[in-house]
C-alpha positions as CSV (number, residue, x, y, z in Angstrom):
1,M,38.9,127.7,197.2
2,T,40.4,130.3,199.6
3,D,44.1,131.1,199.4
4,T,46.2,130.7,202.5
5,P,49.0,133.1,203.6
6,K,51.5,130.7,202.3
7,D,49.8,130.7,198.9
8,R,49.7,134.5,198.9
9,L,53.4,134.7,199.8
10,T,54.3,132.2,197.1
11,G,52.3,134.1,194.5
12,F,53.9,137.4,195.5
13,I,57.4,135.9,195.3
14,A,56.6,134.3,191.9
15,R,55.3,137.6,190.5
16,H,57.6,140.2,192.2
17,G,60.7,138.2,193.2
18,T,62.9,140.3,190.9
19,I,62.0,143.5,192.6
20,V,62.6,142.0,196.0
21,M,66.0,140.7,194.9
22,F,66.9,144.1,193.5
23,L,66.0,145.9,196.7
24,L,68.0,143.3,198.8
25,I,71.1,143.9,196.6
26,V,70.8,147.7,197.0
27,L,70.2,147.3,200.8
28,V,73.2,144.9,201.3
29,F,75.7,147.0,199.3
30,G,74.3,150.2,200.9
31,T,74.9,149.0,204.4
32,Q,78.4,147.7,203.5
33,A,79.4,150.9,201.6
34,P,77.3,154.0,202.5
35,N,78.6,155.9,199.5
36,F,77.0,153.3,197.3
37,L,73.6,155.0,197.8
38,G,74.9,158.5,197.0
39,P,72.9,160.3,194.2
40,D,76.0,160.6,192.0
41,N,76.8,156.9,192.2
42,L,73.2,155.8,191.6
43,A,73.0,158.1,188.5
44,N,76.3,156.6,187.3
45,I,74.9,153.0,187.8
46,I,71.9,153.9,185.6
47,K,74.2,155.5,183.0
48,Q,76.5,152.5,182.8
49,A,73.6,150.2,182.7
50,S,72.0,152.1,179.8
51,F,73.7,150.4,176.9
52,I,73.2,146.8,178.2
53,G,69.7,147.8,179.1
54,I,68.8,149.0,175.6
55,A,70.1,145.8,174.1
56,A,68.3,143.8,176.8
57,I,65.0,145.5,175.8
58,G,65.4,144.1,172.3
59,M,66.3,140.7,173.8
60,V,63.0,140.7,175.7
61,F,61.1,140.9,172.4
62,V,63.0,137.7,171.3
63,L,62.6,135.9,174.6
64,L,58.8,136.6,174.6
65,T,58.6,134.4,171.5
66,A,60.7,131.7,173.2
67,G,63.6,132.5,170.9
68,I,67.2,133.5,171.6
69,D,69.7,135.8,170.0
70,L,73.4,135.1,170.7
71,S,74.7,137.6,168.1
72,V,73.9,140.8,170.0
73,G,77.5,141.3,171.2
74,S,78.8,141.1,167.6
75,V,76.0,143.4,166.4
76,M,77.1,145.9,169.1
77,Y,80.5,145.8,167.5
78,L,79.7,145.8,163.8
79,G,76.9,148.3,163.8
80,P,78.9,151.2,165.3
81,L,81.9,150.2,163.2
82,I,80.0,150.7,159.9
83,A,78.7,154.0,161.3
84,G,82.3,155.0,162.1
85,F,83.3,154.4,158.5
86,A,80.4,156.4,157.3
87,M,81.3,159.3,159.6
88,R,85.0,159.2,158.7
89,D,84.8,158.5,155.0
90,F,81.6,160.2,154.0
91,G,81.4,163.0,156.5
92,V,78.1,162.2,158.0
93,G,77.6,163.7,161.4
94,V,76.8,162.1,164.7
95,A,73.1,161.9,163.9
96,G,73.8,160.4,160.5
97,G,76.2,157.9,162.1
98,L,73.5,156.9,164.6
99,L,71.1,156.3,161.8
100,V,73.7,154.2,159.9
101,A,74.3,152.1,163.0
102,V,70.6,151.5,163.5
103,A,70.1,150.6,159.8
104,A,73.1,148.2,159.9
105,G,71.6,146.6,163.0
106,A,68.3,146.2,161.2
107,I,70.0,144.5,158.3
108,M,71.8,142.1,160.6
109,G,68.5,141.3,162.3
110,A,66.9,140.7,159.0
111,I,69.7,138.2,158.2
112,N,68.9,136.3,161.4
113,A,65.2,136.5,160.7
114,F,65.5,135.1,157.2
115,L,67.6,132.1,158.4
116,I,65.3,131.4,161.4
117,V,61.9,132.1,159.9
118,Y,62.2,131.2,156.3
119,L,64.9,128.5,156.3
120,R,63.6,127.2,159.6
121,I,67.0,126.8,161.3
122,I,67.1,126.7,165.1
123,P,67.6,130.2,166.5
124,F,70.5,129.1,168.7
125,I,72.4,127.7,165.8
126,V,71.7,130.7,163.5
127,T,72.6,133.4,166.0
128,L,75.7,131.4,167.2
129,S,76.9,131.4,163.6
130,T,76.2,135.0,163.0
131,L,77.9,135.9,166.2
132,F,81.2,134.7,164.6
133,F,80.3,135.9,161.1
134,F,79.5,139.5,162.1
135,R,82.6,139.9,164.3
136,G,84.8,138.3,161.7
137,F,83.4,140.6,159.0
138,G,84.2,143.6,161.3
139,A,87.8,142.3,161.9
140,W,88.3,141.9,158.2
141,L,87.1,145.5,157.6
142,T,89.6,146.9,160.2
143,S,92.3,144.3,159.7
144,S,91.9,143.7,163.4
145,R,93.2,147.2,164.2
146,Q,91.7,149.7,166.5
147,F,89.2,152.2,164.9
148,D,89.2,155.8,166.2
149,F,85.9,157.7,165.8
150,P,85.8,161.5,165.0
151,D,86.1,163.8,168.0
152,E,82.5,165.0,167.8
153,I,81.1,161.7,168.8
154,R,82.6,162.0,172.3
155,A,80.9,165.3,172.8
156,F,77.6,163.6,172.0
157,G,78.3,160.7,174.4
158,L,79.3,162.9,177.3
159,S,76.5,165.5,176.7
160,S,73.4,165.9,178.9
161,V,70.0,167.6,178.7
162,M,68.9,169.5,181.8
163,G,71.6,167.7,183.7
164,I,70.5,164.2,182.6
165,P,73.1,162.3,180.6
166,T,72.2,161.5,177.1
167,P,72.6,157.7,177.5
168,I,70.0,157.7,180.3
169,L,67.6,159.7,178.1
170,F,68.0,157.2,175.3
171,F,67.5,154.3,177.8
172,V,64.3,155.8,179.2
173,A,62.9,156.7,175.8
174,I,63.6,153.2,174.3
175,A,62.0,151.6,177.4
176,A,58.9,153.8,177.2
177,I,58.5,153.1,173.4
178,A,59.0,149.4,173.9
179,H,56.5,149.3,176.7
180,V,53.9,151.0,174.5
181,V,54.6,148.6,171.7
182,L,54.2,145.5,173.8
183,S,51.2,146.6,175.9
184,R,49.2,148.8,173.5
185,T,49.7,147.5,170.0
186,T,48.5,144.6,168.0
187,F,52.0,143.6,167.3
188,G,52.8,143.4,171.0
189,R,49.8,141.2,171.8
190,Q,50.8,138.9,168.9
191,V,54.3,138.6,170.4
192,Y,52.8,137.5,173.7
193,A,50.4,135.1,172.0
194,I,53.2,133.4,170.1
195,G,55.2,133.0,173.2
196,N,52.4,131.5,175.2
197,D,51.1,129.1,172.5
198,P,52.5,129.4,168.9
199,A,50.2,126.7,167.5
200,A,47.1,128.5,168.9
201,A,48.4,131.8,167.7
202,E,48.8,130.5,164.2
203,K,45.3,129.0,164.3
204,A,44.0,132.4,165.3
205,G,45.3,133.9,162.1
206,I,48.5,135.5,163.4
207,S,51.3,135.6,160.9
208,T,53.8,134.0,163.3
209,G,56.6,134.2,160.8
210,R,56.2,137.9,160.3
211,V,56.1,138.6,164.0
212,K,59.1,136.4,164.7
213,A,61.1,138.2,162.0
214,G,60.1,141.5,163.5
215,V,61.4,140.7,167.0
216,Y,64.8,139.6,165.6
217,I,65.1,142.8,163.6
218,I,64.1,144.9,166.7
219,C,66.7,143.0,168.8
220,S,69.6,143.6,166.4
221,T,68.5,147.3,165.8
222,L,68.6,148.0,169.5
223,A,71.9,146.1,170.0
224,A,73.5,148.3,167.3
225,L,72.0,151.4,169.0
226,S,73.4,150.4,172.4
227,G,76.8,149.8,170.9
228,F,76.8,153.2,169.3
229,I,75.8,154.9,172.6
230,L,78.7,153.2,174.4
231,I,81.2,154.0,171.6
232,A,80.1,157.6,171.9
233,Q,81.4,157.6,175.4
234,I,84.7,155.9,174.6
235,G,85.5,157.3,171.1
236,R,87.3,154.2,169.9
237,L,86.6,150.6,169.0
238,D,88.7,147.4,168.9
239,T,87.9,143.9,167.9
240,G,87.2,142.9,171.5
241,F,84.4,145.4,171.8
242,G,81.1,143.8,172.7
243,E,82.6,140.4,173.1
244,G,80.7,138.3,175.6
245,R,78.1,141.0,176.1
246,E,75.4,138.7,174.8
247,F,75.5,136.9,178.1
248,D,75.1,140.2,180.0
249,V,72.1,141.1,177.8
250,I,70.4,137.8,178.2
251,A,71.1,137.8,182.0
252,A,69.7,141.3,182.3
253,A,66.4,140.4,180.5
254,V,65.9,137.2,182.5
255,L,66.9,138.7,185.8
256,G,64.3,141.4,185.2
257,G,61.6,138.8,184.8
258,A,61.5,137.8,181.2
259,S,61.1,134.0,180.7
260,L,63.4,131.8,178.7
261,F,60.3,129.8,177.9
262,G,58.4,132.7,176.2
263,G,55.3,134.6,176.9
264,I,56.4,136.4,180.2
265,G,58.3,139.7,180.4
266,T,58.0,143.4,179.8
267,A,60.2,146.2,178.5
268,F,60.8,147.2,182.1
269,S,62.1,143.7,182.8
270,A,65.3,144.8,180.9
271,V,65.5,148.1,182.8
272,I,65.4,146.3,186.2
273,G,67.7,143.5,185.1
274,A,70.4,145.7,183.5
275,T,70.4,148.1,186.5
276,M,70.6,145.2,188.9
277,I,73.6,143.7,187.1
278,Q,75.4,147.1,187.0
279,A,74.5,147.6,190.7
280,V,76.1,144.3,191.6
281,K,79.3,145.1,189.6
282,T,79.5,148.6,191.2
283,G,78.8,147.2,194.6
284,L,81.5,144.6,194.3
285,V,84.0,147.4,193.6
286,F,82.7,149.5,196.5
287,T,83.0,146.6,198.9
288,G,86.5,145.7,197.7
289,V,85.8,142.3,196.4
290,S,88.7,140.8,194.4
291,L,88.6,141.4,190.6
292,Y,89.3,137.7,190.2
293,L,86.1,136.7,192.1
294,Q,83.8,139.1,190.3
295,P,83.3,136.9,187.2
296,M,82.5,134.0,189.4
297,L,79.9,136.0,191.2
298,Q,78.4,137.3,187.9
299,G,78.2,133.6,186.8
300,L,76.3,132.9,190.0
301,I,73.9,135.7,189.3
302,I,73.1,134.2,185.9
303,F,72.5,130.8,187.5
304,V,70.2,132.4,190.1
305,A,68.3,134.2,187.3
306,V,67.7,131.0,185.4
307,F,66.7,129.2,188.6
308,L,64.3,132.0,189.6
309,D,62.8,131.9,186.1
310,S,62.1,128.2,186.3
311,F,60.7,128.6,189.9
312,R,58.5,131.5,188.8
313,A,57.1,129.6,185.8
314,S,56.3,126.4,187.8
315,Q,54.7,128.4,190.7
316,L,52.6,130.5,188.4
317,E,51.4,127.4,186.5
318,M,50.6,125.6,189.8
319,L,48.7,128.6,191.1
320,Q,46.7,129.0,187.9
321,R,45.7,125.3,188.1
322,R,44.7,125.8,191.7
323,F,42.6,128.8,191.4
324,I,41.3,128.2,187.8
325,R,41.2,131.9,187.0
326,P,44.4,133.4,185.6
327,L,46.5,135.5,188.0
């Protein structure tokens, strides 16, 4: 069967709709506010998108298995907080604090993994519960007071290498490593296999429990890392830090092309999605949109992301049935 121009257009939109949407957003804001396309502003957008993007890369791993992690905002808060105590009370440097934050994130991910994989509790329920538990634990540690980090952490957060801000370097490095893991390793192929058909993956001999546990640990580890990178630019932390960020993270992953139904997405999905969300936020400021309307528009973006995800999944499924061979 030969494909028609309409079929080719539908297939292109289903596969590359995210890129088209991103370019349209940049074009619209660029025409409304020429300074929006300035090199300094574009670099600032990527820098501000870096911490959400890093967490969204971890979320892509979870979404690929058709899971969900609602606790990432609290992990962003608790991981850096524990690192801050280690830096203040035990004298570990910035590098040591970063390792402590990452280790704390991995432990929190392991808690989620144990409850989901071994106790077989629904991921939504588990991560909703740990969202409150992790944040409550952090509030107990600080007695709900603001926590100030040592001065050297701001020097790290505001540093650059060859003119490239450190947060962007971390963002690029994490995205590259995640891409290699998902596209070039056995673990990555198993993640996709579980997302596409968990029963078939298990019959093929894949340890689905081990892989699922791995993706939740990766997700929380990267969430804690992203929180530490943002704290390094601020230098202080309060109990509201990271609150609600789980929605930005999920939206970034889905906007970039990761599917809520599993099996579809790449590490670069999160890069595109996080940059797109930050571009929208910055564009709304440049064009003078009321601060009161911005949350409504962000909610609309999340709705559009879910709608496009559903459309993409249905169209790709229809095209695969029509042409037999996978696209």
